[in-house]
DSSP file (Angstrom, degrees, kcal/mol; ACC not computed):
  #  RESIDUE AA STRUCTURE BP1 BP2  ACC     N-H-->O    O-->H-N    N-H-->O    O-->H-N    TCO  KAPPA ALPHA  PHI   PSI    X-CA   Y-CA   Z-CA
    1    1 A M              0   0    0      0, 0.0     2,-0.4     0, 0.0    17,-0.2   0.000 360.0 360.0 360.0 146.8   15.4  148.5  -30.7
    2    2 A K  E     -A   17   0A   0     15,-2.9    15,-2.8     2,-0.0     2,-0.4  -0.986 360.0-135.7-131.9 142.3   11.6  148.3  -30.4
    3    3 A K  E     -A   16   0A   0     -2,-0.4     2,-0.4    13,-0.2    13,-0.2  -0.805  17.4-174.4-101.1 139.3    9.5  145.3  -29.8
    4    4 A I  E     -A   15   0A   0     11,-2.3    11,-2.8    -2,-0.4     2,-0.4  -0.969  15.9-139.6-125.2 148.3    6.2  144.6  -31.6
    5    5 A S  E     +A   14   0A   0     -2,-0.4     2,-0.3     9,-0.2     9,-0.2  -0.893  26.0 166.6-109.4 136.3    3.9  141.7  -30.8
    6    6 A V  E     -A   13   0A   0      7,-2.5     7,-2.7    -2,-0.4     2,-0.6  -0.956  35.6-117.3-141.0 160.1    2.1  139.6  -33.5
    7    7 A S  E     -A   12   0A   0     -2,-0.3     2,-0.5     5,-0.2     5,-0.2  -0.900  28.8-174.5-100.9 120.8    0.2  136.4  -33.6
    8    8 A L  E >  S-A   11   0A   0      3,-3.1     3,-1.6    -2,-0.6    -2,-0.0  -0.965  74.0 -20.2-118.0 116.2    1.8  133.8  -35.8
    9    9 A S  T 3  S-     0   0    0     -2,-0.5    -1,-0.2     1,-0.3     3,-0.1   0.867 130.1 -49.8  54.1  39.2   -0.1  130.6  -36.4
   10   10 A G  T 3  S+     0   0    0      1,-0.2     2,-0.4    -3,-0.0    -1,-0.3   0.505 118.2 109.0  83.0   3.9   -2.2  131.3  -33.3
   11   11 A H  E <   -A    8   0A   0     -3,-1.6    -3,-3.1     2,-0.0     2,-0.2  -0.954  66.8-127.7-117.8 130.9    0.8  132.0  -31.0
   12   12 A Q  E     +A    7   0A   0     -2,-0.4     2,-0.3    -5,-0.2    -5,-0.2  -0.543  34.8 173.6 -72.1 136.9    1.8  135.4  -29.7
   13   13 A T  E     -A    6   0A   0     -7,-2.7    -7,-2.5    -2,-0.2     2,-0.4  -0.989  25.2-134.5-142.5 151.8    5.4  136.4  -30.4
   14   14 A S  E     -A    5   0A   0     -2,-0.3     2,-0.4    -9,-0.2    -9,-0.2  -0.875  15.9-162.9-107.1 140.5    7.6  139.5  -29.9
   15   15 A I  E     -A    4   0A   0    -11,-2.8   -11,-2.3    -2,-0.4     2,-0.6  -0.986   9.1-146.5-124.1 130.3    9.9  140.8  -32.6
   16   16 A S  E     +A    3   0A   0     -2,-0.4     2,-0.3   -13,-0.2   -13,-0.2  -0.866  31.5 156.3 -99.5 122.6   12.7  143.2  -31.9
   17   17 A L  E     -A    2   0A   0    -15,-2.8   -15,-2.9    -2,-0.6    -2,-0.0  -0.968  47.1 -96.9-140.2 155.4   13.4  145.7  -34.8
   18   18 A E    >>  -     0   0    0     -2,-0.3     4,-1.8   -17,-0.2     3,-0.9  -0.433  41.5-113.3 -65.6 147.4   14.9  149.1  -35.1
   19   19 A P  H 3> S+     0   0    0      0, 0.0     4,-2.5     0, 0.0     5,-0.2   0.825 116.0  60.4 -54.2 -33.2   12.3  151.8  -35.3
   20   20 A E  H 3> S+     0   0    0      1,-0.2     4,-2.0     2,-0.2     5,-0.1   0.880 105.3  47.1 -63.8 -38.0   13.2  152.5  -38.9
   21   21 A F  H <> S+     0   0    0     -3,-0.9     4,-2.4     2,-0.2    -1,-0.2   0.861 110.7  51.7 -72.8 -34.9   12.3  149.0  -39.9
   22   22 A I  H  X S+     0   0    0     -4,-1.8     4,-2.3     2,-0.2    -2,-0.2   0.918 110.4  49.1 -65.1 -42.1    9.0  149.2  -38.0
   23   23 A S  H  X S+     0   0    0     -4,-2.5     4,-2.4     2,-0.2    -2,-0.2   0.903 110.3  51.2 -61.8 -41.2    8.2  152.5  -39.8
   24   24 A A  H  X S+     0   0    0     -4,-2.0     4,-2.6     2,-0.2    -2,-0.2   0.907 109.0  50.8 -63.5 -41.7    9.0  150.8  -43.1
   25   25 A L  H  X S+     0   0    0     -4,-2.4     4,-2.6     1,-0.2    -1,-0.2   0.915 110.9  48.6 -60.9 -43.1    6.7  147.9  -42.3
   26   26 A Q  H  X S+     0   0    0     -4,-2.3     4,-2.2     2,-0.2    -2,-0.2   0.899 111.2  50.4 -64.1 -40.5    3.9  150.3  -41.5
   27   27 A E  H  X S+     0   0    0     -4,-2.4     4,-2.3     2,-0.2    -2,-0.2   0.922 112.2  46.5 -63.0 -45.0    4.5  152.3  -44.7
   28   28 A I  H  X S+     0   0    0     -4,-2.6     4,-2.3     2,-0.2    -2,-0.2   0.913 110.8  52.8 -64.5 -42.9    4.4  149.1  -46.8
   29   29 A A  H  X>S+     0   0    0     -4,-2.6     5,-2.5     1,-0.2     4,-0.5   0.912 110.2  48.4 -59.4 -42.8    1.3  147.9  -45.0
   30   30 A N  H ><5S+     0   0    0     -4,-2.2     3,-0.7     1,-0.2    -1,-0.2   0.913 111.6  49.1 -63.4 -43.1   -0.4  151.2  -45.8
   31   31 A M  H 3<5S+     0   0    0     -4,-2.3    -1,-0.2     1,-0.2    -2,-0.2   0.857 116.4  42.4 -64.8 -34.7    0.6  151.0  -49.5
   32   32 A R  H 3<5S-     0   0    0     -4,-2.3    -1,-0.2    -5,-0.2    -2,-0.2   0.427 108.3-124.4 -92.1   0.3   -0.7  147.5  -49.7
   33   33 A H  T <<5S+     0   0    0     -3,-0.7     2,-0.2    -4,-0.5    -3,-0.2   0.932  75.7 103.7  54.8  49.3   -3.9  148.2  -47.8
   34   34 A T  S   <S-     0   0    0     -5,-2.5     2,-0.3    -6,-0.1    -1,-0.2  -0.766  72.8 -87.4-142.1-174.2   -3.1  145.4  -45.3
   35   35 A S     >  -     0   0    0     -2,-0.2     4,-1.8     1,-0.1     5,-0.1  -0.685  24.3-123.4-103.7 157.7   -1.8  145.0  -41.7
   36   36 A V  H  > S+     0   0    0     -2,-0.3     4,-2.6     1,-0.2     5,-0.2   0.902 114.1  57.0 -60.3 -41.3    1.8  144.8  -40.5
   37   37 A A  H  > S+     0   0    0      1,-0.2     4,-2.3     2,-0.2    -1,-0.2   0.893 104.8  50.6 -59.6 -40.9    0.8  141.5  -38.8
   38   38 A K  H  > S+     0   0    0      2,-0.2     4,-2.0     1,-0.2    -1,-0.2   0.904 110.4  49.3 -65.7 -40.4   -0.3  140.0  -42.2
   39   39 A I  H  X S+     0   0    0     -4,-1.8     4,-2.5     2,-0.2    -2,-0.2   0.926 110.6  50.1 -63.3 -43.9    3.0  141.0  -43.8
   40   40 A I  H  X S+     0   0    0     -4,-2.6     4,-2.8     1,-0.2    -2,-0.2   0.890 108.6  52.9 -63.0 -38.5    5.0  139.5  -41.0
   41   41 A C  H  X S+     0   0    0     -4,-2.3     4,-2.3     2,-0.2    -1,-0.2   0.901 109.3  49.4 -62.3 -40.4    2.9  136.3  -41.3
   42   42 A E  H  X S+     0   0    0     -4,-2.0     4,-1.4     2,-0.2    -2,-0.2   0.918 112.7  46.8 -62.8 -44.3    3.8  136.2  -45.1
   43   43 A I  H  X S+     0   0    0     -4,-2.5     4,-1.3     1,-0.2     3,-0.3   0.919 111.8  51.4 -63.8 -43.9    7.5  136.7  -44.3
   44   44 A D  H  < S+     0   0    0     -4,-2.8     3,-0.4     1,-0.2    -2,-0.2   0.901 108.9  50.4 -60.2 -42.9    7.4  134.0  -41.6
   45   45 A A  H  < S+     0   0    0     -4,-2.3    -1,-0.2     1,-0.2    -2,-0.2   0.799 115.0  43.7 -66.7 -28.5    5.8  131.5  -43.9
   46   46 A A  H  < S+     0   0    0     -4,-1.4    -1,-0.2    -3,-0.3    -2,-0.2   0.614  92.1 100.7 -93.4 -13.7    8.4  132.1  -46.6
   47   47 A R  S  < S-     0   0    0     -4,-1.3     6,-0.1    -3,-0.4     2,-0.0  -0.316  77.7-102.2 -77.0 157.4   11.5  132.2  -44.5
   48   48 A G    >   -     0   0    0      1,-0.1     3,-1.5     4,-0.1    -1,-0.1  -0.292  31.7-109.0 -71.4 161.3   13.9  129.3  -44.1
   49   49 A I  T 3  S+     0   0    0      1,-0.3    -1,-0.1    -2,-0.0    -2,-0.1   0.786 118.4  42.6 -64.6 -29.6   13.9  127.0  -41.1
   50   50 A N  T 3  S+     0   0    0      2,-0.1     2,-0.5     0, 0.0    -1,-0.3   0.140  91.3 107.8-103.8  19.5   17.2  128.4  -39.8
   51   51 A V  S <  S-     0   0    0     -3,-1.5     2,-0.1     4,-0.0    -4,-0.1  -0.870  71.3-124.1-104.4 125.6   16.5  132.0  -40.6
   52   52 A N     >  -     0   0    0     -2,-0.5     4,-2.5     1,-0.1     5,-0.2  -0.416  17.5-132.7 -63.4 135.9   15.8  134.4  -37.7
   53   53 A L  H  > S+     0   0    0      1,-0.2     4,-2.4     2,-0.2     5,-0.2   0.904 104.8  51.7 -62.6 -43.5   12.4  136.2  -38.2
   54   54 A S  H  > S+     0   0    0      1,-0.2     4,-2.1     2,-0.2    -1,-0.2   0.913 112.5  46.6 -59.9 -41.9   13.8  139.7  -37.4
   55   55 A S  H  > S+     0   0    0      2,-0.2     4,-2.4     1,-0.2    -1,-0.2   0.907 110.3  52.9 -65.6 -41.6   16.5  139.2  -40.0
   56   56 A A  H  X S+     0   0    0     -4,-2.5     4,-2.4     1,-0.2    -2,-0.2   0.883 108.8  50.8 -61.5 -38.5   14.1  137.8  -42.5
   57   57 A I  H  X S+     0   0    0     -4,-2.4     4,-2.5     2,-0.2    -1,-0.2   0.930 109.6  49.5 -65.0 -45.8   11.9  140.9  -42.0
   58   58 A R  H  X S+     0   0    0     -4,-2.1     4,-2.2     1,-0.2    -2,-0.2   0.930 113.5  45.5 -59.4 -46.7   14.9  143.3  -42.5
   59   59 A V  H  X S+     0   0    0     -4,-2.4     4,-2.6     1,-0.2    -1,-0.2   0.904 111.6  52.9 -64.4 -41.6   15.9  141.5  -45.7
   60   60 A W  H  X S+     0   0    0     -4,-2.4     4,-2.5    -5,-0.2    -1,-0.2   0.910 109.1  49.4 -60.2 -43.3   12.3  141.4  -47.0
   61   61 A I  H  X S+     0   0    0     -4,-2.5     4,-2.0     2,-0.2    -1,-0.2   0.919 110.7  49.8 -63.4 -44.2   12.0  145.2  -46.5
   62   62 A L  H  X S+     0   0    0     -4,-2.2     4,-1.0     1,-0.2    -2,-0.2   0.932 113.1  46.4 -59.9 -45.8   15.3  145.9  -48.3
   63   63 A K  H  X S+     0   0    0     -4,-2.6     4,-0.5     1,-0.2     3,-0.4   0.885 108.2  57.5 -63.9 -38.1   14.1  143.7  -51.2
   64   64 A Y  H >< S+     0   0    0     -4,-2.5     3,-0.7     1,-0.2    -1,-0.2   0.919 111.3  40.9 -58.5 -45.5   10.7  145.4  -51.3
   65   65 A F  H 3< S+     0   0    0     -4,-2.0    -1,-0.2     1,-0.2    -2,-0.2   0.601 114.0  53.5 -82.5 -10.3   12.2  148.8  -51.8
   66   66 A H  H 3<        0   0    0     -4,-1.0    -1,-0.2    -3,-0.4    -2,-0.2   0.339 360.0 360.0-104.1   6.6   14.8  147.6  -54.3
   67   67 A H    <<        0   0    0     -3,-0.7    -2,-0.1    -4,-0.5    -1,-0.1   0.396 360.0 360.0-112.7 360.0   12.5  145.9  -56.7
């Protein structure tokens, strides 16, 4: 596991993800010409209230590559 820090709604938070998922996020950010932080903010805004952010990111990445 690797931790990354991002600002969500003005608050710093750490997210633990496997290196492969962090690499996938970076790849998607490059393809979309945006930042990893912006993608995480989008995922955070769309996730359910009882959904863990790290889990939401993993599912989002899987859906991204399967659509």
